[in-house]
N, C-alpha and C positions, 0 to 999 in steps of 0.2 A: 543680740549676742553675735559676735563675729567669730565663728568657729574656724574660719580660714586663717585666723591669726595664730592658731595653735599648730605647730609643725613638729612638736616633740611630745612624747608620752613618757611619764614616770609611772611605771606599772608596779604596784605592790604585789607580792605573791598572794594568790588566792588563799583565803583563810577558811577555817571551819569554826563555826560558832561554838564557844565553850559550853553553853547551856545544852545545846543539842548533842555535842560529842560525848558528854558525860553519860548519856544513855546508851551508848554503843558498846558492844563487846570489843575486846582488844583487836581481834582480827578485822572487824568491820572498820574500826578507827584507822587501821593501817591501810586497808583497801581504799577508804575514803581520802586519806592523805595522799595516796598515789593518784587518785582521780583529781584532787585539787592541784597537785603538782602538774599533772597532764594539762589541766585547764590553763594554768599559768603559762606553760610552754606553748600551747596553741594560741593563746592571746598574744604572747610575745611575737611568735612567728608571723601571725596574721597582721598585727598592728605595725610590725617593722616594714611591711611592704608599702605603707603610706606615711609612716612617721619615723623620726629618729627616736630610738629608745634611749632614755637617759637614766642615770643612777641617782640623780638628786634634782631638786627644784631648780629650774633655769627659766629665763624669760622665754615665753612662747611655748611652755610645756603645761600639759594637763596631767594631774595626778589621778589615776584610776585605781580604785580599790574594790574588790569583790569578796563577798563572804558567803559561804554555803551555810544556810541557816537550818536546813532540814533535808534529809535524803533517806529514801527507803529502797532497798533492793527488791527486785521482782522475785516471784516464785516461779522459776523457769519451767518446770514440767507442767504444772497446772496452767500457767500462762500460755504455753504452746498448745496444750490440749484445748483450751478455751478458744483458740483461734481457728482450729480445724474442725471441731465438732459443732454442728448447728445447734444441738441441744445445749451445749455449754455456752455457745454464743448467746443464745436466748437468756440463759441464766445470768450471764455476764452483763447483758444489756439491762436487766432488771436491777442487778447490784450497782451498776454504773449510775443508774437513775437515782437510787437512794443514797449512795456513798459519794457520788461526785467524781469517781474515777473507776476505771475498769478493775475488776477483781484481779488480784495477783500481779498487777502492774507496779513497776518501780516509779519513783517520783523524786523530784529535787526542787528545792526553793533556794533562791539566792537573792542577795541584796547587793546593790552597787552604788558607788558615788563617783562623780567626776568633779574635781576641783581645779581651779587655776593653781598650779603647783607653786607658783611664786607668792601669790597673795592669799591663797587659801579660800577664795570666793567659791561658793558652791555653784557649779554650772549645771549639774544634772544629778538626779538620784532616782532610784527606783527599786522595785522588787518584782520577781517573776517566779511563777511555779509552773513546772512542766511535769506532765504525767505520761507514762508510756501508753501506747495506743494498741490497736488491734491488728497492726500490720505484721504479718508473719514473715515477710521478706525483708527484714532489716539485718544488717551485718552482725548485730549484737544480740540476736534472738536467743542464743543459748548462754548468754552471759548474765548472771544475776544482777550485775550493775549496768547492763546494757541500756536500759531506759535512761539511766543517769548519764551514761556516756553519750548517747544520742542527743540528750538535752544540752550537754556541755558543748558539743560540736555545733549545734544550732545557735547557741548563745554567742559563740565565737564569731560565727558568720554574721549573725544579727548585729553584733556590736560594731563590726567593721562597716557593715552596710549603713547603720544609723549615723555613724560618724561621717561617712562619705556623703550621705544626703545632707547632713547638717552643714558641711562646708561647701555644699553645692558642687560636688565632684561630678565628673562626666562618665566615670566608669564604675558606678555603683551597681553591685550585683546582689539582688534581693535573694535571701536564702529561702529554700523550700522547707516548710514546717514539717 
């Protein structure tokens, strides 16, 4: 695969899976739509530093599509308390072991595809799930969608990093998890 042949990106807006969104309350849907829009904006801004963004398939362009397939907001007060109280940290560790994620943490799952925009050939596809952690000192600690926002920011950085590595760029900056 010659990734350096791609100098343009046709980025579709980030979508929210229909099956998942039907389970959300109206205000949650609206908040998640805003997060998806923010994700699209971040990706556009970051990718435009290395690629020409195009509005349709052209030679040398890749089509990137991202869908949020699941998201859960965190429970802010219990999440913060479980990060500062050693008793709650212990309980949280036990729950994490059995549930696979910290208690009260938010989470998000997304799927993505990268196609040759002109031919439709699949270049890359994947899925990822991120769960909030135990770090008290994140800028989104008091936001119920903060864990989701942090994940979106990470994915934006990770996407540009992986594309940079694939095309053998010299200025690739690996994101911090």
